FIVOTI-418634 format. One record per residue (C-alpha): x, y, z; residue in one letter. Coordinates in steps of 0.1 Angstrom, whole numbers, padded with zeros to 4 digits, always signed. Layout:
% FIVOTI-418634
XYZa/...
END
This chain:
% FIVOTI-418634
+0282-0046+0155m/+0312-0054+0137a/+0327-0027+0111p/+0321-0039+0073g/+0289-0062+0088w/+0266-0067+0056a/+0236-0068+0072g/+0212-0100+0082h/+0217-0126+0054a/+0182-0148+0041k/+0174-0178+0063g/+0192-0161+0097s/+0170-0158+0128p/+0172-0122+0127a/+0164-0121+0090y/+0133-0143+0097r/+0120-0119+0127r/+0122-0091+0105i/+0100-0104+0081l/+0075-0119+0105a/+0076-0084+0125g/+0070-0065+0095l/+0042-0089+0080a/+0023-0083+0112f/+0034-0045+0109a/+0018-0049+0074g/-0016-0063+0088v/-0020-0040+0116a/-0017-0009+0094t/-0034-0023+0063f/-0064-0037+0078a/-0072-0006+0096q/-0061+0015+0059l/-0088+0000+0042y/-0112-0016+0068s/-0144+0005+0053t/-0138-0006+0021q/-0153-0043+0021a/-0187-0024+0036v/-0188+0009+0015l/-0222-0001+0000p/-0238-0006+0036v/-0221+0022+0048l/-0233+0045+0021a/-0271+0031+0027a/-0269+0031+0065d/-0255+0071+0065l/-0274+0079+0034k/-0246+0092+0013v/-0231+0085-0024t/-0207+0060-0032a/-0182+0088-0042a/-0188+0102-0004e/-0188+0068+0011a/-0153+0066-0006a/-0139+0090+0012l/-0137+0072+0045t/-0106+0055+0026i/-0095+0085+0005s/-0094+0108+0035l/-0073+0079+0059a/-0048+0077+0029t/-0045+0116+0027v/-0035+0116+0063g/-0011+0090+0055l/+0004+0106+0024a/+0006+0142+0046g/+0022+0123+0073t/+0048+0099+0057v/+0078+0125+0052l/+0076+0140+0087p/+0077+0102+0100w/+0106+0095+0077s/+0127+0126+0094f/+0115+0116+0129l/+0126+0078+0123a/+0159+0095+0110d/+0164+0109+0148r/+0145+0084+0167i/+0151+0054+0148g/+0131+0032+0126r/+0121+0010+0152v/+0106+0034+0176r/+0088+0055+0151a/+0074+0021+0138m/+0061+0015+0174i/+0046+0053+0178w/+0030+0050+0147g/+0015+0019+0148i/+0005+0027+0188s/-0017+0054+0178a/-0032+0043+0148a/-0048+0013+0169t/-0060+0039+0196v/-0079+0055+0169l/-0091+0027+0151g/-0108+0015+0182l/-0125+0052+0184l/-0138+0048+0150v/-0171+0026+0156p/-0178+0052+0181l/-0181+0082+0153a/-0215+0098+0162s/-0218+0114+0128s/-0202+0113+0089f/-0181+0142+0094p/-0164+0130+0127l/-0161+0095+0109l/-0144+0112+0083l/-0119+0132+0110g/-0110+0100+0129l/-0102+0082+0096r/-0080+0110+0085m/-0060+0109+0121l/-0058+0073+0117e/-0041+0077+0088g/-0017+0101+0096m/-0006+0078+0126a/-0005+0052+0099l/+0020+0071+0078g/+0048+0057+0102g/+0050+0025+0088i/+0055+0021+0052p/+0083+0039+0041a/+0101+0035+0072i/+0096-0002+0067a/+0112-0002+0039i/+0140+0019+0048a/+0147-0004+0077y/+0148-0033+0056i/+0175-0017+0034n/+0198-0011+0062e/+0194-0039+0085e/+0192-0068+0052v/+0220-0082+0032n/+0220-0061+0002k/+0216-0090-0021a/+0184-0104-0003h/+0172-0066+0002a/+0149-0068-0028a/+0132-0103-0018l/+0128-0089+0017a/+0112-0062+0007a/+0087-0084-0019g/+0081-0102+0014s/+0073-0073+0031y/+0049-0061+0005v/+0032-0100+0003a/+0026-0093+0043g/+0006-0059+0036t/-0017-0078+0008t/-0026-0107+0036l/-0032-0076+0060g/-0054-0056+0034g/-0070-0090+0025l/-0079-0100+0066a/-0096-0069+0071g/-0116-0071+0044r/-0125-0109+0049l/-0135-0095+0086v/-0155-0068+0078a/-0175-0080+0050g/-0192-0108+0071p/-0192-0089+0101v/-0209-0057+0083g/-0234-0079+0067d/-0246-0090+0098l/-0242-0062+0123w/-0235-0031+0100g/-0202-0008+0094w/-0193-0002+0128r/-0194-0039+0141a/-0172-0042+0112a/-0149-0014+0122a/-0147-0027+0156l/-0137-0066+0145a/-0111-0051+0124v/-0095-0029+0151s/-0095-0057+0174v/-0075-0079+0143l/-0050-0046+0141a/-0047-0045+0177t/-0034-0084+0181a/-0010-0080+0148a/+0006-0046+0163a/+0012-0064+0194v/+0030-0092+0179l/+0053-0067+0157f/+0060-0052+0190l/+0076-0085+0201a/+0091-0100+0171l/+0110-0068+0157v/+0147-0067+0160p/+0163-0042+0174k/+0181-0021+0143a/+0218-0028+0146l/+0231-0008+0116r/+0209+0028+0120f/+0230+0057+0128t/+0208+0091+0141p/+0209+0118+0115v/+0215+0151+0139a/+0190+0176+0129a/+0205+0200+0103n/+0173+0222+0099g/+0144+0228+0071f/+0171+0239+0044r/+0189+0205+0053g/+0155+0185+0048a/+0149+0202+0018l/+0184+0194+0000r/+0175+0159+0005t/+0143+0161-0010l/+0156+0184-0036g/+0181+0160-0043g/+0153+0130-0050h/+0127+0152-0064a/+0158+0158-0094r/+0166+0122-0100n/+0144+0113-0134p/+0148+0075-0123r/+0131+0083-0086l/+0102+0104-0103l/+0095+0078-0128a/+0086+0054-0098l/+0069+0080-0083y/+0044+0088-0112a/+0040+0047-0113q/+0029+0045-0075a/+0006+0076-0081f/-0008+0063-0115l/-0013+0027-0104l/-0025+0029-0069m/-0048+0053-0077g/-0064+0028-0105g/-0059+0000-0082f/-0080+0017-0053v/-0105+0030-0079a/-0111-0003-0091i/-0115-0023-0057y/-0138+0011-0039n/-0163+0007-0069y/-0165-0030-0083l/-0180-0039-0050g/-0209-0013-0060f/-0211-0028-0092r/-0216-0062-0078l/-0241-0054-0054s/-0265-0041-0082r/-0282-0058-0110e/-0279-0080-0126p/-0249-0096-0101f/-0272-0086-0067s/-0246-0100-0045l/-0243-0092-0005p/-0221-0079+0015a/-0206-0111+0024t/-0201-0122-0013a/-0189-0091-0023v/-0159-0090+0003s/-0149-0122-0009l/-0133-0102-0039i/-0105-0095-0021f/-0095-0127-0020l/-0076-0117-0052a/-0055-0102-0032y/-0039-0139-0023l/-0030-0133-0064s/-0008-0104-0050g/+0010-0123-0021t/+0026-0145-0044v/+0032-0123-0072s/+0052-0096-0050a/+0074-0123-0037r/+0074-0140-0073w/+0084-0107-0090a/+0110-0098-0064a/+0124-0133-0077g/+0122-0125-0113l/+0143-0092-0111t/+0175-0112-0103v/+0172-0130-0138q/+0152-0100-0158f/+0157-0069-0142g/+0134-0046-0123r/+0124-0027-0157r/+0111-0058-0171t/+0093-0072-0144v/+0077-0036-0139l/+0064-0032-0169i/+0056-0070-0172s/+0033-0066-0139g/+0017-0031-0157t/+0009-0052-0187a/-0011-0080-0166l/-0029-0052-0149m/-0043-0042-0184v/-0051-0081-0193c/-0070-0082-0163g/-0091-0051-0164l/-0103-0058-0201a/-0117-0090-0186l/-0141-0069-0166t/-0156-0054-0189l/-0179-0086-0196t/-0210-0092-0176e/-0200-0126-0167l/-0190-0130-0132l/-0164-0160-0138p/-0141-0137-0161l/-0147-0105-0138i/-0129-0125-0111l/-0107-0139-0132m/-0096-0108-0144g/-0099-0092-0112l/-0070-0120-0098l/-0050-0109-0130l/-0051-0074-0121f/-0044-0077-0087t/-0015-0099-0096a/+0001-0073-0117g/-0001-0046-0093f/+0015-0060-0064f/+0040-0069-0086a/+0049-0038-0102a/+0045-0023-0067h/+0070-0047-0050s/+0095-0039-0074v/+0092-0002-0076a/+0093+0003-0040s/+0124-0016-0035g/+0137-0001-0060w/+0138+0034-0045t/+0162+0023-0020g/+0187+0008-0043a/+0187+0041-0065i/+0188+0066-0035a/+0219+0059-0016t/+0216+0087+0007t/+0185+0096+0021g/+0167+0063+0017r/+0140+0070+0044a/+0128+0101+0024q/+0131+0085-0009a/+0108+0057+0003a/+0087+0085+0018s/+0084+0103-0016l/+0072+0071-0033y/+0049+0067-0002n/+0035+0098-0006l/+0029+0094-0041s/+0015+0058-0037y/-0010+0074-0008y/-0021+0106-0028l/-0026+0086-0059g/-0050+0063-0035s/-0067+0098-0026s/-0071+0114-0054v/-0077+0090-0082i/-0093+0062-0059g/-0122+0092-0051w/-0122+0105-0083a/-0131+0076-0100g/-0165+0072-0079g/-0173+0105-0102l/-0166+0083-0131v/-0183+0053-0120f/-0215+0072-0111q/-0217+0093-0144s/-0202+0071-0171l/-0204+0037-0158g/-0177+0009-0152w/-0169+0005-0188t/-0156+0043-0187a/-0140+0034-0149l/-0120+0006-0168a/-0108+0018-0196l/-0098+0051-0172t/-0074+0027-0152v/-0063+0008-0184i/-0051+0049-0197g/-0033+0053-0162l/-0013+0020-0168a/-0003+0024-0204c/+0012+0059-0192a/+0033+0043-0164t/+0047+0017-0191a/+0055+0045-0209v/+0070+0065-0181i/+0091+0033-0167t/+0103+0019-0205a/+0115+0058-0210v/+0131+0068-0176a/+0145+0034-0169h/+0165+0026-0205p/+0187-0001-0191s/+0173-0031-0173g/+0171-0022-0136g/+0205-0039-0121s/+0202-0050-0083l/+0235-0026-0078r/+0230+0005-0061p/+0233+0032-0084a/+0243+0067-0074p/+0214+0085-0058g/
END
């Protein structure tokens, strides 16, 4: 590629292939990662475990992902973004096909953790790949499009799992999702373009890795984004983990197929992720991120009622607000960190999935002990704390131009 090349521009064939390929990677990744979420009540009943124990099938998968995003990012610096994503998605697909064969609950949890570890090679690397290959002027929109694709992946997995699990149990549901993810992985391999701006990083040892991470860890703007990822993602997963239990009980008593339809709310996130990315050009990242957080709070307030239509409306607003905030924040890490972008994105994803693991599981303890109102109010508190952190750490509007890392 000629020196001074600015990256693939919006509308070019390669730009479209990047978005399509990463969209299928999002389907393969997030359909598998959250494949048990739509059938948690069915799984809990079949395996005779509590709601919080059943949610470990989500939390341990995200723990596995969180624990490997940094190693995957360093590997990607050596072998290339695309090759690392191919390795991760291929390993996860094989492990996903083994999950339905688990003969015990501990074995199921072990396979889910290994699956999450393989999937750690996708999220952070995808954002770094976008920031390297796409024209800087269009990188935020491309990142928003990728996040929108991940919502479709998560939605597809849940909509497949719910009805199948209702009819034939959670094992059949897990198998159906794994087959879907396999097809998406094949399409990703066929579509994703070869990287043109990637330069391998020579191995510089553990001290070099620590220096790169330490520089990011001392940047208050990045730390604020990592805190946002931990708190908001944790609250988001907790709401979706336990809302199904609430709706399957009195006074709603909804079957698993009907409960799985709540994940259609993800479509609001598909729209808001791209919409928010566009709004950052006009209003700045800070304003859009805080506005998304405020929308989450408004949505959760509606779920405090006993009226199903209001609960569903609240879930739509909550989901739209979360993905608006997430799409802005995930792309912002690459703009703030002008060096070590893969590591900056990996720290974001580490925080993101640790929040999913820790708060997503701990929310079950709140729900089992104190009920839905206490859980919703807890997540509202987390969202408010995030808004304050963002406002303090990012006093400016969040220019789309890179800032010193």
